[in-house]
Structures are given as structure tokens and as C-alpha cells.
N, C-alpha and C positions, 0 to 999 in steps of 0.2 A: 551513547555516541550517535551523532547525527551528521549526515552529509547532505549538503545543499548544492544542487547544480542550477545555475541561473542563466538567463540570457546575458550576452556580453555587456549590454547597456546597464545592467544592474550589478555586474561583478564588482565594480569599484565601491558600491555601497556595502556589499555583503562580505567580501573576502577579508578586509582588514578587521571586521568586527567579530568574526567567528573563527579565526585561525587557531586559537588556543584550544578549541573544543570540537572542531569540525573540519571538514575538508571540502573545497570546491573542486569538482572533478569535470573532466571533459570526455572521458571514455564511456563505455557501456555502464549504465547506471547500476544494474543488478550486480555485475561482476565487480565493479568498483566498491560497492558496499560490502560484498562478501570479502574482498581482499582487505578492506579496512578492518573488518571484524577479526580476521585471522591475524593480521599484523599487529594491531594495536590492543585488541582484547584477548588474544590467544584463543579465539572463539571459533571452534571447528564445527559446531553443530549444524549450521546451515548447509554445509557441504553434503550432509546426509540426504538432503532434499532431492539431490540429483542421482541417487543410487537407482539402478534399474530394479524394477519390481521382480521379485523371484516367483517362480512357479507359473503354471498356465493360468491365464485369465479367461473367464467365461462371461459372455454378455448377459447381464442380469436385468438390464432395462434399456429399452429403445422406444421412446415415445414422447408425447407432448407433456408439458407440465404447466400448471397454472400459477399465476401470481397477480397481486393487485397493485403492481408498481414497485414492490419491495421484494428483494431476494436475500436470503440468509444462506451463506455457505459455511458449514462447519466441517473443517478438514483436519484430520489427525494423521495423515499419511497418504501416499500416492501422488497422482498428478491430475490437476484440474485445469481445464482451459475454458474460459468464458469469453464469448464474443457476441457481436450483434447478429441477429437473425430471427427467424420464427422460433417461438418458444418450444425448444426440443432438447432432450437429454439422451446421451448414449453413455452407459456405464458398463465397464468391464471389471470384474473383481474375481478374487480367488474364492470368496465365500459370499453368497447372496446377502448374508446378514451384515456385511460391511458397507452396504449402501441403503440409505433410507430417503424416501421422497415424500413430501407433503406440500400442499399449496404454499408457495413462497419460501420453501426451505429444503435444502439438500444436506444430508449428513454423509460424510465420505471417510472411510478408513482403509487406506492401502489399495485404492482403486484407481483406474484410469477413466477419467470422466470428461466428456466434451459437452458443453452447455452453450446453446445460443438462446438469446432473449431479446425481446422487443418491448418497447414502452416501459422500460425499466427506469425508475427515478432514484431509488435508494438501494444501496448495496451494503450488506453487513458481512464482514469477513471475521470468522473466528478460526484462526489457524494455529494448530499446535504441532504440526509436522507436515512433511511433504512439500510439493511445489504447486503454487497457484499462479496462473497467468491470466490476466484480465486485459483484453485487447480492444481498444477503440470504443468502449462503452460511453454513452452520453448520460451523465447523471447530474442530479442536484444535491445529492448527499452521499457520503461514504463514511462508514464506521468500521475501523479495522482494529482487531485485538490480536496481536501476534505474540505467541509464547514459544514458537519454534517453527522450523521450516523456512521457506522463502516465498515471498510474494513479489511478482513482477507485474506492475499495473501501468497501462497507458490509458488515460481517461480524458474525456472532454467534459468540461464542467461549466455550468452557469452559476448564478448567485446561489449560494447554499452553504452547507457546513461540511467540513472534512475533519475527522477525528482519527488519529493514528496513535495507538499505544503499543509499544514493543518492549516486553519484558524478557524477550528471547527471540532468536531468529532474525530475519531480515525482511524489511519492507523497502522496495525500490519502486519509485513511481514517477511518471511524467505526467504532470497535471497541467493541462492546457485550458485556460479560461477564455470564454467568449466575452465580449464587451457586456457590461451590466451596470445597472444603477442600484444604489443602496450598498449594503455591506455583505461581504462573503467572509467566511472564517476557516482558518486552518489551525488545528490544534495537534501538536506533536508532543508525545511523552515517551521518554526512553528510560529504561532501568535494566540495562544489561543486553538489550538488543541493538540493532543497527537500522537507522532510517535514512534513506537517501531520496531526496526530492529534486526533480528538475521542474522548476516552477516557471510556467510560461504565462505572463500577464499581459493584457492589452496595454497599449501605450497610454490610454486615457485613465487607467486604474491606478490609484495610489496605494501606498503600503503603510499600515499601522502595525506596531509590534508591541507585545508584552511578554514578560518572562516570569517564570517561577523556578527557583532553584532549591533543591533539597539535597544537601550533602555533596554539592559540586559547584561548578562555575559555568555560567552560560553567557556568551556574548552574541548579541543579535544585531541584525542590520538596523540602520537608522530609518525612521519613518520617511516616506516620500509623499508629499502632499500635492495632489494634482487630480484633475479629471472629475468625472461624474460618479465614479465608483470608488469604494474603499475596501481594501483587502486587509483583514485583521489576522495576523500570524501570532499564535501563542505557543511558547516553547517551555517544556519542563524537562529538566535533567535530574535524575536521581543517581546517587552513587550505587554501584553494584559491584560484587566481587568478580575478579577475573575467573574465567572458566578454562 
């Protein structure tokens, strides 16, 4: 299941084409996506992402971290907040073994973690549980693999590639693109999860669409030919059992 939130000027292109398989929303992106999952998929798992962590938490790390422009977050529980700032991590866990850090990679299981990063270009999210918030990061590439939990992302992007796969859980994102030349790509694949995208495109950027359907039906917006840039949106729906 996918949810697309678009600027008012694109709504006429999008809504008639996706009404059978998706929803155009105007409320909060993350909560709209979770509500849709609960109502249409009988899918309650993402609600677990907001449960309060039990037991006392101990600070297991407070310091700088290194990366070469790429950061991978592997999250299987807990709460993670990523925002712009000097490269720094604060992690609180019940067990020190629940947090691992290495250059360009953080592994988190049932911890509360605050991360600030600068000069970051590519973000990789592997989320199997918990809640991940990404706020105001400027990127050229995003790769998200969501099998559980909830991701709430507000990103500023330039020309590059975004790939989101959801076989469980929820991904809700506001993707704001700056003017660019050439081609930028957005790939969305769902097989039992929920993806909600608020796509903000510059006036001069066109829209090209392709689709792939396995065991379901996908209706996508018509292409928009204009401007110096082209935005390629690729959609894949796969049938998945109700949960």
C-alpha cells in the first residue's frame, strides 16, 4: 500500500490515477500512513514503535563518530533521531551490547540514540523495529529497507537516487527537491508495508513514471514534460497477506 501527498498543483495529475490503490492525504504524513495501515491492512505492528522503552537506560556512548559521507543506521528497536550538526552520537541503552558504532555505521537495538551529522551525502536505513526520525538532512541518495517499525523523514534533496522498500512497517517522508539538471530517481516497492510520500518538486522539473506490478494493481500519475530536469518515479506493488 502506498500513500502519496503532493503539492496542490500536481494533485489533479496524481489523485485520479492512484485512487484505487493509494490515498492522497493532507494531514500529518506519518500518522496518516499508520492510520491507513490499521484501517485497510489491519496492520497494527507499526504502533509498537511508539511504546515507551522499559527499564532504566544507561548512557553507553557520548562522543564523535566518523564517516566518509555515507551513514548506515541498522535499527531493530528503540528510538533514533538524526539531524544536522557536528558529527556526534549520544546513546542510552539497557545493555551496552545493544549499541555498536563503527566508521559510517550504527547498530541499535532497543536504545534511545541522538545523532547529528554534517557533510552527509548518502543515508542507508535498515529498520526492523522501533522509531526513526530523520529531520532536515540534505542528501543526494537515500536507500531504505523497512521490515518493521516506523520511519519519519524530512529530507532536502538534489539530483540523485532514492530507493524505498517496505515489506513491513511504515515509511513516511517529505522529500523536498532543489532545482537540478539531468535526472533524479525515486523507487518505491511495497509488499505488506505502508509508504507515504509528500513529494515537493521545483516548478521547472518534469515527471516521468514507470511501474511494475506483481500480484496486484498499480495506477500512477501521468508524465509531466517540462523544464530542465526530469524526475523518474518507479513504483512496484506486490500482493501481501493481511496481518
